[in-house]
Structures are given as C-alpha cells and as structure tokens.
N, C-alpha and C positions, 0 to 999 in steps of 0.2 A: 550548455545546459545549466539551469539554475543549481545552486548548492542544495544537496539532498542530505543534510546532516541528521535528519530524524529517521532515515531509512537505514537500517542496519541488517547485517547478516553475520550470524555466528553458528558454526556447526553444532554447537551445544544447545542452541535454542531453536526449536521447531525444525530441526534437521537442516539448518542453514538457509531456510526460506527468508525472503525479505520480510522484515519485521519493523514495527514501530518502536523506536528508541529502546532496542534490546528487550522489549517485553514479549510476552507470548501472544501477541496480537499481530497477525500477518497482514501485509499490504493486501493480499488477495481477499482476506475477509472484509476489509474496508471497501474494496472495489466491488465485491459481491453485494454488500449492503446498499451501496449507491446504485448499482445496476438493478437492484430489486425495489427501488423506489424510496429508500430511506433518505431523508434529508440529512445534512451535516449536523443539524441540531438533534435529530432523532438519534444519530449514531453516538453523539456525545452524551446523551441521556442514557442510552444503553450501556455504553462503555465509558464511565466517567474518567478513566485515566487517559483517554484520547483527547487531544486538543485540536482546535481548528487547524493549526499549521500541520499537524500530522496528517489530517485528511487531504489538505491541499498538496502536500509533498507526495502522498500516495498517488494522487491523480497525476502529478508531474512525472513521477516515476513510470507510471503506466503509459503515459503519452510518449515518453522517451523509448520505451520498449516497443511500442507500436510503430515507431519509425524504422525499425530494423527491416532489412531487406528480406523478403520471403523467397525461397527457392522451390521450384517444382521438381519433384522426383519422378514424374511420369515419363 
C-alpha cells in the first residue's frame, strides 16, 4: 500500500476517526462529498484547508479498506 501520511487517527480528535492531517475533517466526509458528485476542485473550494493530496490519500485509504475480506454471519 502507498504511504498514507496525511491520514491520521487520534482519540482526542473526532473520536479517533480517520482524519485529514489531524484536522477535524474526516476521511468519511471527503468520501461522502465525492460520492455525492462533488469534484476534487469543489471540495477544495468548500474546505480550503484540504489539499489535492489529502483527497487522493482519502481515496487510497478507502480502496485499502474495501479490500478487506467480508464474512457472512448467516
């Protein structure tokens, strides 16, 4: 997996959720914005503290998590 040095987790920030560079901006927020049709440029306009590499690493992080094996409990 590529280096994800912009994705951080701190129990004192957003309850330990994956965040962008220790800010109160979660990876899940970025992913939801993309899923709802916002472009990377739109996200940067709405959240000026976010950089293009933050968005790219959020997507890489999500792709990594999606590779996890799912188990059926039925």
